[in-house]
C-alpha positions in Angstrom: 113.2 152.7 135.9 110.9 151.3 133.5 109.7 152.9 130.6 106.3 153.0 129.2 105.7 151.4 125.7 104.2 154.2 123.5 100.6 152.6 122.2 100.2 152.9 118.4 96.7 153.3 117.4 95.8 152.6 113.6 93.0 155.2 112.7 91.8 152.7 109.7 89.6 149.4 110.6 87.7 147.0 109.2 84.1 146.2 111.4 82.8 143.1 111.3 80.1 144.0 108.4 83.4 144.4 106.0 82.9 148.2 106.3 86.4 150.5 106.2 86.2 153.2 108.5 88.2 156.0 107.5 88.8 159.6 109.3 88.4 162.9 107.8 89.0 166.5 109.1 86.4 166.4 111.9 87.7 163.3 113.5 84.5 161.8 113.2 84.6 158.3 111.6 82.5 157.6 108.6 82.0 153.9 107.1 82.5 153.4 103.6 82.9 150.1 101.5 86.1 149.7 99.0 83.1 149.6 96.2 81.8 152.8 97.4 85.5 154.8 98.0 86.2 153.5 94.2 82.9 154.7 92.8 83.8 158.1 94.6 87.2 158.1 93.2 85.8 157.7 89.5 83.6 160.4 90.0 86.1 162.9 90.6 88.4 161.6 87.8 85.3 161.9 85.6 84.8 165.5 86.7 88.5 166.8 87.2 90.7 164.7 84.8 90.9 164.5 80.8 92.1 161.8 78.8 95.4 162.4 76.5 96.9 160.4 73.8 100.2 160.2 75.3 101.1 159.4 78.7 101.8 161.9 81.2 105.2 161.8 82.9 105.0 164.9 84.7 102.5 163.3 87.1 102.0 160.1 88.7 99.5 157.7 90.6 101.3 158.8 93.9 100.7 162.6 93.5 97.4 162.2 91.7 96.4 159.9 94.8 97.0 162.8 97.1 94.8 165.1 95.1 92.1 163.1 95.1 92.5 162.5 99.1 92.3 166.2 99.9 89.2 166.6 97.7 87.4 163.5 99.0 88.7 164.0 102.6 89.6 160.7 103.5 92.3 158.1 102.7 92.9 156.8 99.4 95.3 154.2 98.3 97.5 154.0 95.6 95.8 150.9 94.3 92.4 152.3 94.7 93.4 155.5 92.4 94.9 153.1 90.0 91.9 150.7 89.9 89.6 153.7 89.5 91.5 155.3 86.6 92.0 151.9 84.9 87.9 151.3 85.1 87.6 154.9 83.7 89.6 154.0 80.7 92.9 155.4 81.0 96.2 153.8 80.2 98.8 152.7 82.3 102.4 152.6 82.4 104.3 151.5 85.3 107.5 153.8 86.3 109.9 151.1 85.8 109.9 147.2 86.5 108.4 146.2 89.6 107.1 150.0 90.8 103.8 150.1 92.5 103.3 153.7 91.0 102.5 154.5 87.5 101.9 157.1 84.8 98.7 157.4 83.0 97.3 159.3 79.8 96.0 161.9 82.1 95.7 165.6 81.9 95.3 167.5 84.9 94.7 171.4 85.2 97.0 173.3 86.9 94.4 175.1 89.0 93.6 171.6 90.5 97.5 171.5 91.6 97.1 174.9 93.2 93.9 174.0 94.8 95.1 170.8 96.6 
């Protein structure tokens, strides 16, 4: 008796033009470039986050990425969020040496956590 191998399908793909395709809620595929994606993340940051004087250790980059993803409707990588936060002028502090996650001097409304 032969077992069928389970085929793994990657829903994210880069086409010949360099467009990254991401599925959203209605299962359609919308093309978006990395540059456009970071631009959209930056816009979300400007509209929903505030700068603090001190680093906020209550919420890190990984949690913030999920909030942004739920709002925008497509996948956002931790690196894309960090890039957008730095471009918006936020300070950064790694969780610990070698960690991919970090904290920022960001203020986030409790309503945003409840909403997303």
